[in-house]
C-alpha positions, -999 to 999 in steps of 0.1 A, spaced: -109 -81 251 -86 -56 237 -56 -72 254 -42 -107 253 -52 -127 284 -23 -150 294 5 -162 275 3 -181 241 12 -217 236 36 -209 209 25 -236 187 33 -222 151 22 -231 117 43 -220 88 31 -209 53 56 -212 25 46 -188 -1 65 -177 -32 81 -143 -26 54 -119 -34 80 -92 -42 92 -109 -72 58 -102 -91 69 -65 -93 43 -40 -102 9 -53 -114 2 -23 -138 21 -38 -166 30 -6 -178 55 -4 -206 73 26 -222 85 25 -257 100 45 -285 107 24 -317 138 26 -336 123 45 -365 124 76 -340 161 72 -338 182 106 -347 211 101 -367 242 126 -366 280 126 -375 302 123 -343 321 150 -331 357 149 -314 355 154 -277 362 190 -264 399 200 -256 416 223 -235 448 238 -233 473 217 -215 479 228 -180 455 255 -180 418 262 -167 408 281 -201 378 276 -221 378 246 -242 387 244 -278 361 224 -298 373 206 -329 354 209 -361 327 181 -368 341 150 -384 328 135 -416 307 102 -414 324 74 -433 309 69 -465 286 39 -465 295 27 -431 268 12 -408 238 27 -426 215 5 -404 225 20 -370 195 27 -349 180 20 -315 147 12 -302 138 16 -265 114 -1 -242 114 2 -205 91 -10 -176 91 -4 -138 105 -35 -117 101 -21 -82 87 10 -67 116 31 -77 136 11 -103 133 9 -141 149 -16 -167 155 -5 -200 159 -24 -231 180 -9 -259 174 -28 -291 202 -18 -314 204 -26 -351 239 -23 -365 267 -36 -386 290 -61 -367 313 -32 -352 322 -21 -317 296 5 -304 295 29 -273 262 30 -255 255 59 -230 221 61 -209 212 94 -196 183 86 -170 172 120 -168 180 126 -130 214 135 -136 227 99 -136 245 86 -169 257 50 -173 278 37 -201 278 1 -217 295 -16 -248 279 -35 -277 289 -52 -310 265 -52 -337 229 -59 -333 218 -68 -299 196 -58 -270 216 -39 -241 197 -40 -208 203 -15 -182 187 -7 -146 183 23 -126 169 33 -93 155 69 -89 157 87 -56 121 101 -60 90 89 -79 81 107 -110 84 110 -146 118 109 -164 130 113 -199 156 87 -207 179 94 -235 201 66 -251 231 75 -274 249 49 -293 281 58 -311 300 40 -339 335 56 -336 349 39 -367 319 53 -389 319 87 -368 283 83 -365 258 86 -336 222 77 -332 199 90 -301 165 81 -290 143 92 -261 115 78 -241 96 90 -211 93 65 -181 73 67 -149 84 49 -117 61 24 -106 55 34 -68 30 57 -55 31 80 -25 4 92 -4 -13 126 1 -37 129 28 -72 141 20 -104 149 41 -117 127 57 -146 136 32 -176 115 24 -180 108 -12 -205 82 -13 -238 77 8 -266 59 -10 -290 68 17 -291 103 6 -277 102 -29 -241 115 -23 -220 103 -52 -245 79 -64 -281 74 -69 -302 75 -38 -311 40 -36 -297 8 -21 -271 -9 -43 -287 -40 -57 -275 -75 -50 -246 -87 -72 -242 -52 -86 -217 -22 -79 -217 14 -66 -197 32 -94 -178 59 -74 -158 87 -90 -123 93 -75 -101 111 -98 -112 146 -106 -137 145 -75 -132 175 -55 -96 183 -49 -85 148 -58 -65 151 -89 -70 129 -122 -44 102 -126 -45 88 -89 -33 53 -88 -51 42 -55 -75 57 -28 -76 50 8 -116 46 16 -135 37 48 -163 18 33 -193 12 55 -223 -13 46 -257 -3 64 -293 -13 65 -283 -48 56 -313 -74 53 -293 -105 45 -255 -117 49 -229 -107 23 -197 -90 15 -184 -58 -4 -156 -61 -27 -137 -30 -38 -117 -29 -71 -107 -8 -100 -131 0 -125 -122 -17 -157 -105 -46 -138 -121 -81 -131 -138 -84 -99 -115 -103 -76 -127 -133 -54 -113 -114 -23 -137 -93 -1 -133 -61 20 -163 -59 41 -185 -88 54 -219 -82 71 -247 -99 84 -284 -91 86 -292 -57 104 -255 -51 110 -237 -17 102 -201 -25 96 -171 -4 83 -138 -14 68 -108 4 58 -98 -4 19 -69 6 -1 -81 1 -38 -65 6 -71 -84 34 -92 -93 27 -127 -79 45 -156 -111 66 -160 -108 75 -123 -135 53 -109 -137 25 -85 -165 -3 -80 -180 -13 -46 -197 -46 -53 -225 -61 -32 -219 -97 -29 -250 -102 -7 -283 -117 -20 -303 -86 -10 -297 -50 -15 -276 -28 10 -266 8 14 -232 18 11 -211 46 25 -176 56 16 -152 83 32 -118 91 16 -88 99 39 -61 100 10 -50 89 -22 -18 77 -40 -1 90 -71 30 83 -91 48 116 -79 69 122 -50 49 129 -19 45 112 14 61 77 17 51 51 44 72 38 73 55 8 91 60 1 127 55 -26 151 22 -18 167 26 8 196 -3 16 218 -8 53 221 -42 57 238 -64 38 262 -91 55 281 -93 26 308 -58 33 318 -53 68 310 -28 63 284 -26 95 259 -57 109 273 -77 112 305 -85 80 323 -123 72 320 -145 67 291 -152 91 265 -183 109 271 -213 108 247 -206 134 218 -174 141 234 -137 142 221 -103 143 230 -70 151 210 -38 133 216 -3 138 205 12 115 175 41 134 163 74 129 185 61 101 206 73 63 203 90 59 171 70 87 153 94 115 143 87 150 158 83 167 125 74 160 90 45 136 97 17 141 73 -6 112 82 -7 83 106 -19 48 103 -39 35 132 -60 7 147 -87 20 167 -108 -1 190 -139 8 209 -148 -15 239 -174 -12 267 -197 12 251 -230 19 268 -250 26 235 -248 24 199 -227 47 180 -195 56 160 -160 71 164 -148 97 141 -110 103 138 -99 133 124 -69 160 123 -66 181 153 -77 217 149 -108 210 128 -143 203 134 -153 167 133 -165 158 97 -195 136 89 -172 106 80 -172 78 105 -143 53 112 -158 26 137 -194 19 141 -204 -2 172 -236 -14 190 -241 -14 229 -215 -34 247 -196 -43 217 -158 -44 212 -147 -36 176 -116 -24 160 -111 -8 125 -80 5 106 -78 43 102 -54 63 81 -58 101 91 -40 133 86 -22 147 115 -29 183 125 -3 211 126 4 206 162 11 169 155 -21 157 170 -52 138 160 -87 141 175 -112 113 182 -150 121 187 -176 96 202 -208 99 180 -230 79 205 -248 93 230 -234 73 259 -198 69 270 -172 43 255 -137 32 261 -114 40 233 -78 23 223 -57 36 197 -27 18 183 -1 33 159 11 10 132 30 33 110 31 69 95 33 88 63 60 117 56 82 130 29 112 115 45 98 82 45 110 60 14 83 34 15 62 36 -20 31 16 -25 29 -11 -53 -6 -25 -55 -12 -62 -63 -39 -80 -80 -58 -90 -49 -46 -127 -39 -60 -150 -13 -29 -158 9 -44 -179 37 -78 -195 42 -78 -223 68 -112 -235 55 -97 -245 23 -84 -281 21 -57 -271 -3 -45 -242 20 -10 -249 35 -24 -245 71 -58 -262 65 -79 -265 97 -89 -238 122 -61 -219 140 -62 -231 176 -65 -208 207 -31 -188 215 -13 -204 184 0 -185 154 8 -186 116 40 -174 105 43 -163 68 75 -156 49 63 -125 29 96 -112 16 135 -114 16 157 -94 38 173 -68 16 147 -67 -9 137 -29 3 100 -43 11 89 -28 47 51 -38 47 23 -52 32 -14 -42 30 -38 -70 39 -73 -79 46 -77 -102 76 -109 -120 83 -119 -143 110 -150 -167 109 -163 -199 128 -151 -185 160 -155 -206 190 -147 -180 216 -146 -143 221 -110 -130 215 -89 -109 190 -65 -112 161 -29 -98 166 -7 -92 135 31 -84 142 65 -90 125 84 -122 136 117 -118 151 130 -151 136 141 -159 102 126 -186 78 159 -205 80 156 -207 118 120 -221 115 132 -246 88 161 -257 113 139 -258 143 161 -230 158 134 -203 160 129 -187 195 95 -181 210 79 -148 198 63 -124 224 25 -122 215 16 -88 207 -3 -67 233 -22 -49 205 -53 -61 186 -59 -59 149 -96 -72 150 -120 -82 178 -147 -108 178 -173 -125 200 -182 -162 196 -197 -171 161 -190 -138 145 -172 -131 112 -151 -99 115 -128 -84 89 -102 -56 91 -75 -41 70 -38 -44 83 -8 -25 72 18 -50 86 54 -45 89 77 -73 79 103 -62 104 139 -73 98 133 -110 87 105 -107 61 82 -127 83 46 -118 96 30 -136 124 -10 -139 128 -20 -148 165 -53 -161 174 -55 -145 209 -86 -163 221 -91 -197 240 -110 -211 211 -105 -221 176 -110 -198 146 -108 -197 109 -84 -172 94 -84 -156 59 -60 -132 47 -60 -114 14 -31 -95 2 -36 -61 -18 -3 -45 -21 31 -37 -4 55 -8 5 88 -7 -9 118 16 -4 137 12 -38 
């Protein structure tokens, strides 16, 4: 089912996790300029103006440096990103024991001042309004010696903004697109070029791909990771023999511009990858997460004509200006797209309105199957998106909006080293044991006021005892209210993140909003137990 059947019992299981936002950016970037690059000069007196007039300033003649005073004066710089937009700067001053004035020009028009006394490290912090690369200049002045030293360092903010692209097929091992025309061998990877491929620039930090496994002859999984990084223990796509299954991934890109798609099955498999956008450390479109909102349901006529979408048929639906999506400036939208009651095998393609449907696919289905997949798709000039049924018979389509990208949105992406956050199969997990039907797990993901607005997660259900769906939504309660038994009953979400039938293992990417409390709920919307696995890949942060 795509809707909840009945009310949840409300039994909650809490996960006490460290605040993941404290880890900060994971790229380990440091920007340095050693002290021997310091430039030394004599101080000049401040400009003077004639008293009581607006005349041009009269500059005094340069003052002479005091002989032998503070000959070691120098400053070395080391900076690193601490949040999506913030930089911490350490100014390592070498000096005689004397008062010093320290000025930091952050390169965006902002200047801050500090004081020092002799050799020490002065730590400064700054938050940039826009992502990008800036030149930071530090000036240290010894007034007594009439001496000034300066040093500069180029810094880059840690967050990344999104640029829509495509949808475009970059990889298809069935026909040799982007890789040799052969299946990916077991326990090996397809090596896919991202940076510099087509219109995608070099230097991208992460990419949005819809990865599909097909022609499978064994069970297994696909893990997407940056080339040059160690393969994580997490998974992105899970498959069984004979299954064609897609899943959206947001994966970091290696410094060489490549990503790896690892086949964790014990037999070879064909892989397909369609790109819908990429992230760079320059100002573009930020992300605004939303509590899931239903925009389309062909069963009820919401957002389009009532009735199943015909085979090889398509429809367009308005995105901009509806619900909490702005009327203008939206470049792309984050969706959860569900197909249900299909009368034949097929696939759905979601694409910007005003274009022809590309060869890319977003949701693959078999006759009678209910299945969901996350989609990030550019919005057409008219504020609409289109959906095409690639099957030869009709199917019902459901579209839930979970967020949008726009230049006005401030949420920039910070990738993590992938981490397994929940695994109810693991005896060491805080919520060991299957999640009962109609129960939920609440997770404290971030602190209110941290600027974190959402997380990129991969959710997987397995060992399912009944058909149902997983719902993910922000929790209205605070962690303190749960700790003090004062939490109110959350309303179970009416939208689905992933759907399953008895005995199936199903994954799906989730861009989950943290709401106002920093808590996210995971609901088992079925009448039977299911095991839940949650991997975290990154977060969106506004500052």
